C-alpha positions as CSV (number, residue, x, y, z in Angstrom):
1,M,146.7,150.6,160.2
2,T,147.7,147.0,159.4
3,T,149.8,146.8,156.3
4,Q,150.7,144.0,153.9
5,T,154.1,143.8,155.5
6,D,152.6,143.4,159.0
7,R,150.5,140.5,157.8
8,G,153.1,138.7,155.7
9,A,153.7,138.4,152.0
10,D,150.6,136.4,151.3
11,A,148.2,138.6,153.2
12,V,145.4,140.6,151.6
13,P,146.8,144.2,151.0
14,A,145.3,147.2,152.8
15,Q,144.9,148.8,149.4
16,P,144.4,147.4,145.9
17,M,147.7,146.4,144.3
18,P,148.8,149.0,141.7
19,A,148.8,148.0,138.0
20,A,150.7,149.2,134.9
21,F,151.2,149.2,131.2
22,I,154.8,149.3,129.9
23,G,155.9,150.2,126.4
24,H,158.7,147.6,126.1
25,G,160.3,148.5,122.7
26,S,163.3,146.5,121.5
27,P,164.3,143.3,123.4
28,M,167.7,144.9,123.8
29,N,166.2,147.1,126.5
30,A,166.6,143.9,128.7
31,L,170.4,144.4,128.6
32,E,170.7,148.2,128.8
33,Q,170.3,150.9,131.3
34,N,168.5,153.9,129.8
35,R,165.8,156.3,131.0
36,Y,163.1,153.8,130.2
37,T,164.6,150.9,132.0
38,T,165.5,153.2,134.9
39,A,161.8,154.1,135.1
40,W,160.8,150.4,135.1
41,R,163.2,149.9,137.9
42,A,161.7,152.8,139.9
43,F,158.3,151.3,139.3
44,G,159.3,148.0,140.7
45,A,160.9,149.6,143.7
46,A,157.7,151.6,144.4
47,V,155.2,148.7,144.2
48,P,154.3,146.9,147.4
49,R,155.6,143.3,147.1
50,P,153.1,141.5,144.9
51,R,151.8,138.0,145.8
52,A,152.1,137.3,142.0
53,I,152.5,139.2,138.8
54,L,150.0,138.6,136.0
55,V,151.4,139.8,132.7
56,V,149.4,140.4,129.5
57,S,152.2,140.4,126.9
58,A,151.9,141.3,123.3
59,H,154.0,138.2,122.5
60,W,151.5,135.6,123.6
61,Y,149.0,136.3,120.9
62,I,147.0,133.0,120.2
63,N,143.5,131.8,119.3
64,A,142.5,131.2,122.9
65,T,142.2,132.9,126.3
66,A,144.7,131.0,128.5
67,V,146.8,131.4,131.7
68,T,150.2,129.7,132.3
69,A,149.9,127.1,135.0
70,M,153.3,125.6,135.3
71,P,155.3,125.7,138.6
72,R,158.6,126.6,136.8
73,P,157.9,128.6,133.6
74,R,160.7,128.6,131.1
75,T,162.3,131.8,129.7
76,I,161.3,132.1,126.1
77,H,163.6,133.8,123.6
78,D,160.9,134.6,121.0
79,F,163.0,136.5,118.5
80,Y,166.0,136.0,116.2
81,G,169.0,138.0,114.8
82,F,170.0,139.4,118.2
83,P,173.3,138.9,120.0
84,Q,174.0,135.7,122.0
85,E,174.0,137.8,125.2
86,L,170.3,138.3,124.8
87,F,169.6,134.6,124.2
88,D,171.6,133.9,127.4
89,V,169.3,135.9,129.6
90,Q,167.2,133.7,132.0
91,Y,164.4,135.0,134.2
92,P,163.9,132.0,136.6
93,A,160.8,133.3,138.4
94,P,158.5,130.6,139.8
95,G,155.0,130.2,138.5
96,L,151.8,130.0,140.5
97,P,149.6,127.3,139.0
98,G,146.7,128.0,141.3
99,L,146.3,131.5,139.9
100,V,144.4,130.2,136.8
101,D,141.5,129.3,139.1
102,E,141.5,132.9,140.5
103,V,141.6,134.4,137.0
104,S,138.8,132.0,135.9
105,E,136.6,133.0,138.9
106,A,137.3,136.8,138.3
107,V,136.3,136.7,134.6
108,K,133.5,134.1,134.5
109,P,131.5,133.2,132.5
110,T,134.5,133.8,130.1
111,W,136.3,130.5,129.6
112,V,140.0,130.5,130.5
113,G,142.3,127.6,129.6
114,A,145.2,126.3,131.8
115,D,148.5,126.1,129.9
116,A,150.7,123.6,131.7
117,D,153.5,123.2,129.3
118,S,153.4,125.2,126.0
119,W,154.4,128.7,127.0
120,G,156.3,130.3,129.8
121,I,157.8,133.9,130.2
122,D,158.3,135.6,126.9
123,H,160.5,138.6,126.2
124,G,157.6,141.0,126.4
125,S,157.5,140.0,130.1
126,W,161.1,139.3,131.1
127,S,162.7,142.3,129.3
128,V,160.7,144.5,131.7
129,L,160.7,142.3,134.7
130,R,164.4,141.8,134.9
131,H,164.6,145.6,135.5
132,A,161.5,146.0,137.6
133,F,161.9,142.9,139.8
134,P,165.6,141.8,139.2
135,G,165.4,139.2,142.0
136,A,163.1,137.0,139.9
137,D,161.6,135.7,143.2
138,I,157.9,136.8,142.7
139,P,155.7,134.3,140.9
140,V,155.0,135.2,137.3
141,V,151.9,134.1,135.3
142,Q,151.0,135.2,131.8
143,L,147.5,135.7,130.4
144,S,147.3,135.2,126.6
145,I,145.8,137.7,124.2
146,N,143.0,136.0,122.4
147,A,143.5,137.0,118.7
148,D,140.0,136.0,117.8
149,K,138.3,138.5,120.0
150,P,137.6,142.2,119.4
151,L,139.0,145.1,121.4
152,D,135.9,145.3,123.6
153,Y,136.5,141.8,124.9
154,H,139.9,142.6,126.2
155,F,138.8,145.8,127.8
156,D,136.0,144.0,129.5
157,L,138.4,141.3,130.8
158,G,140.5,144.1,132.2
159,T,137.6,145.5,134.2
160,R,136.9,142.0,135.6
161,L,140.6,141.4,136.6
162,A,140.2,144.2,139.1
163,A,139.2,141.7,141.7
164,L,142.8,140.2,141.6
165,R,144.3,143.5,142.7
166,D,142.5,143.1,146.0
167,S,144.3,139.9,146.6
168,G,147.8,141.3,146.0
169,V,148.2,140.4,142.3
170,L,150.0,142.9,140.1
171,V,148.5,143.1,136.7
172,L,151.0,144.3,134.1
173,G,150.4,144.9,130.4
174,S,153.4,144.9,128.1
175,G,153.3,146.1,124.5
176,N,153.5,149.5,122.8
177,V,150.8,152.1,122.2
178,V,152.2,152.8,118.8
179,H,153.9,149.8,117.2
180,N,154.6,149.9,113.4
181,L,157.7,147.9,112.6
182,R,157.5,148.4,108.9
183,G,157.6,152.2,109.5
184,I,160.8,152.2,111.6
185,D,163.4,154.7,110.7
186,P,166.8,154.0,112.4
187,G,167.8,157.6,111.9
188,L,165.1,158.7,114.4
189,P,166.4,157.0,117.7
190,Q,164.2,159.1,119.9
191,S,161.6,160.9,117.7
192,G,158.1,160.0,116.6
193,F,156.4,160.7,113.2
194,D,153.6,163.2,113.3
195,W,151.0,160.4,113.1
196,A,152.6,158.5,115.9
197,Q,152.7,161.5,118.1
198,R,149.0,162.3,117.4
199,F,147.8,158.8,118.2
200,D,150.0,158.5,121.3
201,E,148.8,161.9,122.6
202,S,145.2,160.9,122.1
203,A,145.8,157.7,124.0
204,R,147.4,159.7,126.8
205,D,144.4,162.1,127.1
206,L,142.1,159.1,127.5
207,M,144.3,157.1,129.8
208,L,144.7,160.1,132.1
209,G,141.1,161.4,132.0
210,D,138.7,158.8,130.6
211,P,140.2,155.3,130.3
212,G,136.7,153.8,129.9
213,A,136.7,155.3,126.4
214,A,140.1,153.8,125.3
215,V,138.5,151.3,122.9
216,G,137.3,154.3,120.9
217,L,140.9,154.8,119.8
218,R,140.1,152.4,117.0
219,E,138.2,155.2,115.3
220,H,141.2,157.6,115.5
221,R,142.4,158.7,112.1
222,D,145.9,157.3,112.7
223,Y,144.8,154.0,114.2
224,G,145.7,152.1,111.0
225,S,149.3,153.4,111.0
226,A,149.8,153.2,114.8
227,V,148.2,149.8,115.2
228,P,148.7,147.9,112.0
229,T,148.2,144.7,114.1
230,P,146.5,144.8,117.5
231,D,148.9,142.6,119.5
232,H,151.0,145.4,121.0
233,F,148.0,147.7,121.6
234,V,145.7,145.3,123.3
235,P,147.7,145.1,126.6
236,L,146.9,148.8,127.1
237,L,143.2,148.0,127.1
238,Y,143.7,145.7,130.1
239,L,145.1,148.6,132.1
240,A,142.3,150.9,130.7
241,G,139.7,148.4,131.9
242,L,141.3,148.2,135.4
243,A,141.4,152.0,135.6
244,A,137.8,152.2,134.5
245,A,136.8,149.7,137.2
246,S,138.6,151.8,139.8
247,G,136.8,155.0,138.7
248,H,139.8,157.1,138.0
249,G,142.6,157.6,135.5
250,T,146.2,156.5,135.2
251,D,149.5,158.4,135.4
252,V,152.4,158.5,133.0
253,L,155.5,156.7,134.2
254,V,157.7,157.6,131.3
255,D,157.1,158.6,127.7
256,G,159.0,159.1,124.4
257,Y,159.4,157.6,121.0
258,S,161.8,155.2,119.2
259,F,162.6,154.9,115.5
260,G,159.7,157.2,114.5
261,S,157.0,154.6,114.7
262,L,157.2,153.2,118.3
263,S,155.8,154.8,121.4
264,M,157.6,154.0,124.6
265,T,154.9,155.5,126.9
266,A,154.2,153.6,130.1
267,Y,151.3,154.1,132.5
268,T,150.7,153.3,136.2
269,L,147.4,152.9,138.1
270,D,147.3,153.8,141.8
271,L,151.0,154.3,142.2
272,D,152.9,157.4,143.0
273,C,156.3,157.2,141.2
274,P,157.4,160.8,140.8
275,D,160.3,161.8,138.5
276,A,160.7,158.2,137.3
277,G,160.6,159.2,133.6
278,R,162.9,162.2,133.8
279,G,166.1,162.4,131.8
280,D,167.0,162.2,128.2
281,G,168.4,159.6,125.8
282,P,167.0,156.9,123.5
283,A,165.6,153.5,124.2
284,A,167.7,150.5,123.1
285,Q,168.4,150.2,119.4
286,L,168.1,147.2,117.1
287,P,171.4,145.5,116.3
288,E,172.8,146.6,113.0
289,G,171.5,144.6,110.0
290,V,168.5,143.2,111.9
291,P,165.3,143.8,109.9
292,A,162.8,145.3,112.4
293,D,159.8,143.7,110.8
294,G,161.2,140.2,110.9
295,T,162.4,139.8,114.4
296,N,159.2,139.4,116.4
297,T,160.1,142.5,118.4
């Protein structure tokens, strides 16, 4: 069988590129090694080398559907109150301006704008990518979350992005299934409140068995607590759409909770990454004195 390696880095892969959703948690995970970042690193090592990485990050939440189209995207430090070491992090991956045309073709007739200079690579992307792909040598492009659109819109875009997987593009959602910053309890470094666990477990059941029904989580009794704003939840729907288009479910890469009201669960599609999430220990903590609901985490 001819493989992607046989044909070169830009060849069409023999199988669709895997896809994933990562629960990224605190930006401090970018600096730490813990069981979550170890799982992200295992994910990156297991993926065939992508032609490009298309990231749907919770932190590019705007009133438009757009794709970054600059050759050298800047590293964005979209938070405050964290140590200088975190602001010093750079992720100098190249962009791929031509990918905007491929995304536009995949999702038409949905309009997609080309962002040549306003955004870049935000911490929802680089906090994960610097573990998964530490070489920063694979082109990175971001797809914005259109805040004006309903959940069904994002799920549908996810289904249509499936065509990109056939051309070697890794689609990566980055957010948190449960993300309630006002509910954070620093005394619960690796536990989840009952409502957080109920919602996260319901999401898991659907993502593993029936991802096409993931939009229905908006009817869950704990949705209002787990998803007080949709920005961190929506990236999951892109993976759900990809999984529905593939006709099968996803797998759990790693799971757990942080601060009571954050889920760190991550999912992969079409990737065997056994034992990546084993181990114990918490995700990165927030620096002392930093108010969780005012840091854009």
